[in-house]
C-alpha positions as CSV (number, residue, x, y, z in Angstrom):
1,M,0.3,0.2,0.5
2,A,1.1,3.9,-1.4
3,A,2.4,5.9,2.1
4,S,-0.4,9.0,2.2
5,S,-1.9,11.6,4.7
6,T,-4.7,12.6,5.7
7,L,-2.9,15.9,7.2
8,A,-3.0,19.6,6.1
9,P,0.0,21.5,7.5
10,P,-1.5,24.5,9.2
11,G,-0.3,28.3,8.3
12,F,2.0,30.3,10.0
13,P,0.9,30.7,13.3
14,A,1.9,35.1,13.7
15,E,-0.2,35.6,15.8
16,L,0.9,32.8,18.2
17,H,4.2,34.6,18.2
18,A,2.6,37.9,19.5
19,G,0.5,36.5,22.5
20,N,4.0,35.3,23.2
21,R,4.9,38.3,23.2
22,E,2.3,39.8,25.3
23,R,2.5,37.3,27.8
24,L,6.1,38.3,28.4
25,V,5.5,41.4,29.0
26,A,2.2,41.2,31.3
27,A,4.9,38.6,33.2
28,L,8.1,41.6,33.0
29,R,5.7,44.2,34.4
30,D,4.9,41.6,37.3
31,N,7.1,41.2,38.0
32,L,9.4,44.6,37.9
33,S,6.5,46.0,40.0
34,A,6.7,43.4,42.6
35,S,10.2,44.2,42.9
36,A,9.2,48.2,42.8
37,R,10.8,49.0,39.9
38,P,9.9,51.1,37.2
39,L,7.9,50.0,33.8
40,R,10.3,50.2,31.6
41,G,12.9,49.3,29.6
42,L,12.6,47.2,27.2
43,A,14.0,43.3,26.2
44,L,16.1,42.5,23.4
45,L,17.3,39.8,22.3
46,Q,19.4,37.9,19.2
47,G,18.5,35.7,16.7
48,G,20.8,32.9,15.7
49,E,23.8,33.0,13.1
50,E,23.9,30.4,9.7
51,Q,27.5,28.4,10.7
52,T,29.3,26.9,7.9
53,R,31.0,23.5,8.4
54,H,34.0,24.0,9.7
55,C,36.3,25.8,7.6
56,T,34.7,25.8,4.5
57,D,31.6,27.8,2.6
58,H,29.5,25.0,2.6
59,L,26.6,26.8,4.8
60,E,24.2,24.1,7.2
61,L,20.3,24.8,6.9
62,F,19.9,27.3,9.4
63,R,17.4,27.1,12.4
64,Q,16.4,29.9,14.6
65,E,17.6,30.0,18.3
66,S,14.7,28.8,20.1
67,Y,14.0,32.1,22.5
68,F,13.6,34.3,19.6
69,A,11.6,31.4,17.6
70,Y,9.3,31.7,20.8
71,L,9.1,35.4,20.6
72,F,9.0,36.6,17.2
73,G,8.7,33.4,14.8
74,V,11.5,34.2,12.3
75,R,12.7,32.0,10.2
76,E,15.6,33.8,8.8
77,P,19.1,34.0,10.3
78,G,20.7,37.4,11.8
79,F,18.0,39.2,13.2
80,Y,17.3,41.1,16.4
81,G,14.5,41.4,17.9
82,A,12.6,44.0,20.9
83,I,9.4,44.4,23.4
84,D,9.4,47.6,24.4
85,I,8.1,46.7,28.6
86,A,6.1,50.2,28.9
87,S,4.1,50.2,25.4
88,G,4.3,46.7,23.9
89,Q,5.4,47.9,20.8
90,S,7.6,45.5,19.2
91,I,10.0,45.8,17.0
92,L,12.4,43.8,14.1
93,F,15.7,44.3,13.0
94,A,16.6,43.0,9.8
95,P,20.4,42.2,7.7
96,R,21.1,44.7,5.3
97,L,21.9,42.3,2.8
98,P,24.2,43.5,-0.1
99,A,22.6,43.4,-4.1
100,D,24.7,40.4,-4.9
101,Y,22.9,38.2,-2.3
102,A,20.0,38.4,-5.4
103,V,21.8,36.5,-7.5
104,W,22.7,33.6,-5.0
105,M,19.9,33.5,-2.2
106,G,17.0,35.0,-3.6
107,E,15.1,37.8,-3.5
108,I,15.7,41.1,-1.3
109,K,12.8,41.0,0.9
110,P,12.1,44.8,1.6
111,L,11.3,45.7,5.4
112,S,7.6,45.9,4.7
113,Y,7.6,42.2,4.2
114,F,8.6,41.0,7.1
115,K,6.5,43.4,8.7
116,D,3.3,42.1,7.8
117,R,4.9,38.3,8.1
118,Y,5.9,38.1,11.7
119,K,3.4,40.8,12.7
120,V,5.7,43.4,14.8
121,D,5.2,46.9,14.7
122,V,7.9,48.1,13.3
123,V,11.2,47.0,11.1
124,Y,14.5,48.9,11.0
125,Y,18.2,47.5,9.9
126,V,20.5,45.4,12.3
127,D,22.3,48.1,12.3
128,E,19.8,50.9,13.3
129,I,20.3,49.6,16.2
130,A,21.7,51.8,18.4
131,Q,20.3,55.2,17.1
132,V,17.2,53.5,16.8
133,L,16.7,52.8,20.4
134,Q,18.3,55.8,21.5
135,D,16.4,58.2,19.4
136,Q,13.0,56.5,20.8
137,F,13.5,55.0,24.0
138,S,15.8,57.5,25.9
139,E,12.5,59.8,27.7
140,H,14.1,58.7,31.1
141,G,18.1,59.2,30.0
142,K,19.7,55.5,28.8
143,P,17.8,53.1,27.7
144,L,17.9,50.0,30.0
145,L,18.5,46.8,27.7
146,F,17.1,43.6,29.3
147,L,19.3,41.0,27.7
148,L,19.1,36.9,27.7
149,Y,21.8,35.4,29.5
150,G,21.3,32.2,32.1
151,K,21.7,28.5,32.2
152,S,19.9,25.1,30.7
153,S,19.0,23.0,33.3
154,D,19.2,20.1,30.6
155,S,22.7,21.6,28.6
156,G,24.7,23.5,31.0
157,N,25.0,26.1,28.7
158,Y,24.1,29.6,29.0
159,S,22.2,31.5,25.7
160,K,23.7,34.5,24.1
161,P,23.0,37.7,25.0
162,A,22.7,39.9,22.3
163,S,25.6,42.5,21.4
164,F,25.9,44.8,18.5
165,E,27.8,47.8,18.0
166,G,26.9,50.5,20.9
167,I,26.1,48.4,23.2
168,E,27.7,50.3,25.5
169,K,26.1,53.5,25.5
170,F,22.5,51.7,27.3
171,D,22.0,50.3,30.6
172,T,22.0,46.0,31.0
173,D,20.2,43.6,33.0
174,L,21.6,40.1,32.9
175,S,19.7,38.8,34.8
176,T,15.8,39.3,35.2
177,L,14.8,37.8,31.2
178,H,15.7,34.6,31.1
179,P,13.9,33.2,33.9
180,I,10.4,35.5,33.9
181,V,11.1,34.1,29.4
182,T,11.4,30.2,30.4
183,E,8.4,30.4,32.4
184,C,6.4,31.7,30.3
185,R,7.6,28.7,27.3
186,V,6.7,26.6,30.5
187,I,2.8,27.5,30.1
188,K,1.9,26.4,26.2
189,S,-1.1,28.0,24.8
190,D,-3.2,26.6,22.5
191,M,-2.4,27.5,19.4
192,E,1.1,26.2,20.3
193,I,-0.6,22.7,21.8
194,A,-2.3,22.8,18.6
195,L,1.3,23.1,16.4
196,I,2.4,20.4,18.7
197,Q,-0.4,18.4,18.2
198,Y,0.5,18.7,14.7
199,A,4.0,17.5,14.9
200,T,2.8,14.8,16.7
201,D,0.0,13.5,14.0
202,V,3.3,13.4,11.3
203,S,5.2,11.6,13.6
204,S,2.4,9.5,13.9
205,E,1.8,8.1,10.7
206,A,5.3,8.4,9.7
207,H,5.9,5.7,12.5
208,I,3.1,3.4,11.3
209,E,4.9,3.7,8.0
210,V,7.9,2.9,9.3
211,M,6.2,-0.6,11.0
212,R,4.4,-1.3,7.2
213,Q,7.8,-1.5,6.1
214,I,10.5,-3.0,8.6
215,K,11.4,-6.8,8.1
216,P,14.6,-8.4,8.3
217,G,17.5,-8.2,6.6
218,M,16.4,-3.7,6.5
219,K,19.3,-1.8,7.8
220,E,18.1,0.5,10.3
221,Y,19.0,3.6,8.4
222,Q,16.5,2.6,5.7
223,L,13.6,2.8,9.0
224,E,14.9,6.3,9.7
225,S,15.0,7.4,5.9
226,I,11.1,6.5,5.1
227,F,10.4,8.5,8.8
228,L,12.2,11.3,7.1
229,H,10.8,11.0,3.9
230,H,7.2,10.6,5.5
231,A,7.0,13.8,8.0
232,Y,8.5,15.9,5.5
233,M,7.0,14.2,1.6
234,Y,3.4,14.5,3.7
235,G,3.4,16.7,6.7
236,A,6.5,19.4,5.2
237,C,8.3,19.0,8.8
238,R,11.8,19.8,7.4
239,H,13.8,19.6,10.3
240,C,13.6,17.1,13.1
241,S,13.3,17.3,16.3
242,Y,16.0,15.4,17.4
243,T,18.9,12.9,15.6
244,C,16.9,9.7,14.7
245,I,17.4,7.3,17.2
246,C,16.4,3.9,15.2
247,A,17.5,0.8,17.4
248,T,17.3,-2.6,17.2
249,G,18.5,-5.9,19.0
250,E,21.2,-5.1,21.4
251,N,21.2,-1.0,20.7
252,S,17.7,-0.7,21.9
253,S,19.3,-0.7,25.3
254,V,21.5,2.6,24.4
255,L,19.5,5.7,25.6
256,H,20.9,7.9,22.6
257,Y,21.9,6.1,19.8
258,G,22.0,7.1,16.6
259,H,24.4,9.8,17.2
260,T,26.9,10.0,14.3
261,A,29.5,6.9,16.3
262,A,26.7,4.5,15.5
263,P,24.7,5.9,13.0
264,N,21.9,3.5,12.3
265,D,24.0,1.3,10.5
266,R,23.0,-2.5,11.8
267,T,21.2,-5.7,10.1
268,L,18.0,-6.6,11.4
269,N,17.4,-9.9,12.3
270,D,14.0,-12.0,12.5
271,G,13.2,-11.9,16.1
272,D,15.1,-8.9,17.3
273,M,13.2,-6.1,18.6
274,A,12.7,-2.4,17.2
275,L,13.2,0.7,19.0
276,M,12.1,3.6,17.1
277,D,12.4,7.2,18.8
278,M,11.7,10.3,15.9
279,G,9.9,13.1,16.1
280,A,8.8,15.9,13.0
281,E,9.2,19.6,14.3
282,Y,7.0,21.8,12.0
283,S,7.1,25.3,12.1
284,F,9.7,25.6,15.6
285,Y,7.0,23.4,17.9
286,G,8.4,19.4,18.2
287,S,7.2,16.2,18.7
288,D,8.8,12.8,20.7
289,I,7.4,9.6,19.9
290,T,9.0,5.9,20.6
291,C,7.4,2.8,20.4
292,S,9.3,0.0,20.2
293,Y,7.3,-3.1,18.6
294,P,8.9,-6.6,17.0
295,I,9.9,-6.4,13.3
296,N,8.7,-9.6,12.6
297,G,5.7,-8.5,14.5
298,K,5.6,-11.3,17.1
299,F,6.5,-11.1,20.3
300,N,8.6,-13.7,22.3
301,S,7.5,-14.8,25.9
302,N,10.2,-13.0,27.3
303,Q,9.7,-10.1,24.7
304,T,6.2,-10.1,26.4
305,I,7.2,-9.2,29.5
306,V,8.5,-6.4,29.2
307,Y,6.4,-5.3,26.8
308,N,3.3,-5.2,29.2
309,A,5.6,-3.8,32.1
310,V,6.1,-0.9,30.4
311,L,2.9,-0.4,29.2
312,K,1.5,-0.8,32.2
313,A,3.2,1.7,34.0
314,H,2.9,4.4,30.9
315,D,-0.5,3.5,31.3
316,A,-0.5,4.1,35.6
317,V,1.1,7.5,34.4
318,I,-1.0,8.4,32.1
319,S,-4.2,7.7,34.8
320,H,-2.5,9.5,37.1
321,M,-1.0,12.9,36.2
322,K,-3.3,15.6,37.0
323,P,-2.3,19.4,38.0
324,G,-0.6,19.2,41.5
325,V,0.8,16.1,40.8
326,K,4.9,15.9,41.3
327,W,6.5,14.1,38.6
328,V,8.8,12.9,41.5
329,D,6.2,10.5,42.0
330,M,4.6,10.2,39.2
331,H,8.3,8.5,38.5
332,K,8.4,6.1,41.2
333,L,4.9,5.5,40.3
334,A,6.7,4.2,37.3
335,E,9.3,2.5,38.9
336,K,7.2,0.7,41.4
337,T,4.7,-1.1,38.1
338,I,7.8,-2.1,36.6
339,L,8.9,-3.7,39.7
340,E,5.6,-5.6,40.2
341,S,5.5,-6.3,37.2
342,L,9.3,-8.2,37.3
343,Q,7.7,-9.7,40.6
344,K,5.3,-11.4,39.2
345,E,7.1,-13.1,36.6
346,N,9.5,-14.4,39.0
347,I,12.3,-12.1,37.0
348,I,13.3,-10.4,40.7
349,H,12.5,-11.4,44.5
350,G,11.9,-9.3,47.3
351,D,10.4,-6.4,49.1
352,I,9.0,-3.7,46.7
353,G,9.0,-1.2,49.3
354,D,12.8,-2.5,50.4
355,M,13.6,-2.2,46.5
356,M,12.2,1.7,46.3
357,L,14.2,2.7,49.5
358,Q,17.2,0.9,47.6
359,R,16.2,2.7,44.4
360,L,17.0,-1.1,42.3
361,G,14.5,1.1,39.9
362,A,17.4,2.7,38.8
363,V,18.8,0.1,37.0
364,F,16.4,-0.8,34.9
365,M,14.8,2.7,34.0
366,P,18.1,4.9,35.3
367,H,16.8,8.0,33.0
368,G,13.9,10.1,34.1
369,L,10.5,9.3,33.5
370,G,10.3,12.3,31.1
371,H,10.4,16.0,30.0
372,L,8.8,18.9,28.9
373,L,8.1,19.6,25.4
374,G,8.0,22.2,22.8
375,I,9.6,24.8,20.7
376,D,12.6,22.3,22.3
377,T,12.2,18.7,22.6
378,H,13.6,19.2,26.1
379,D,12.0,22.2,26.7
380,P,13.2,25.0,29.5
381,G,12.2,25.5,32.7
382,G,13.0,22.3,34.2
383,Y,14.5,23.6,37.5
384,P,13.8,26.9,37.9
385,E,15.9,29.0,40.5
386,G,15.0,27.7,44.1
387,L,13.3,23.6,42.8
388,E,16.4,21.4,43.1
389,K,17.2,18.0,41.4
390,P,17.2,14.8,43.6
391,K,20.5,13.0,44.1
392,E,19.5,9.6,44.5
393,P,20.2,6.8,41.3
394,G,17.5,7.1,38.9
395,L,15.8,10.6,40.4
396,S,18.7,12.4,39.2
397,S,18.7,12.2,35.1
398,L,14.9,13.6,35.8
399,R,14.6,17.0,33.5
400,T,12.4,18.6,35.6
401,A,10.8,17.8,39.3
402,R,8.1,20.0,39.8
403,E,4.7,20.3,40.2
404,L,1.8,19.5,37.1
405,K,0.3,23.2,36.6
406,E,-2.4,22.7,33.7
407,G,-0.9,23.8,30.9
408,Y,2.2,22.0,30.9
409,Y,2.8,19.8,28.0
410,S,5.7,17.1,29.0
411,R,6.2,13.8,27.2
412,A,6.7,10.4,29.5
413,R,9.5,8.5,28.3
414,L,9.2,4.8,29.6
415,L,12.0,2.8,28.3
416,F,12.9,-0.9,30.3
417,H,17.0,-0.9,29.9
């Protein structure tokens, strides 16, 4: 049966990003008011830059920096964006492209194009940033720029604060913006959820297509190819949320298999289990789906035990998730359910309570239960200031220990190691 799809790619959601800017402005005003600071200044972010492959002139396919994408939705490189806290006015600064760009790269779009597409109030060129901000926002002295600088609790890396020629003429604040906009990203709007749902629907179709075609003798990379083709051909998803993990046999126990040093290149054998962990991205918003099944379509007895243990834990977590529940407790529920299933099959013996205290569950599930999902696969905000990461085995891998709230969008990850 030839592949097909009933899905229709949504149009560009400029209103989504305008809503994100409105929520940020409201949150900044609340923060400044609570600390008795004046409601003035601008949030200034620098978008991503195109990168060449090492020392060559080959440009890698550009994907926008995530915070900038969240607030402005700009797909092109080299932009800056500013939001005035007092008025809510949004400003984009576009790179001034040389004339020969039109020959090599295509049409040089006028500033009005970016104003209309991204639904901002005004657009200038990047080389005008200092002059524009000084001319328009110096009523109370030096304009104050709130710059994005903070640490990701997932990667340990720091976001890059905006920098431009003449920034020394402005007052800058490096501590306020990052935690506030990160907290904004944690709660998803209905429009954000709709995009995540679309990316998830495309990914589900692509996974099913892999299931239809999988058979012994294939290579793992062929499964990756089927997924990528379907997601792009039928879902208009040019990007994936992360590197595809097409793990079969013993590779299925490697959590982030599929990278360059382990490149989805094993030959599938009859009787193997396949673990497919792949997710498409659409209009910056991603998906993350993992499914496991025997490549010949028939579970053997051991595979059935493990699969059902994980399925039971998955269902238990889903049934208990609601606002007010702690994510650590959901992780422990999953561990306990898996241990109970293994005990029932006489694979492990002893008291389940003692096993939980000794953290035996971490042997079978060394990773955290799941993570926040959005513009990034591991969306930020898992550990806001004041929330400590657990230190016990297994729990130390949790990407969040938050108490769940309405509007959180998370991906529960249950794998038997």
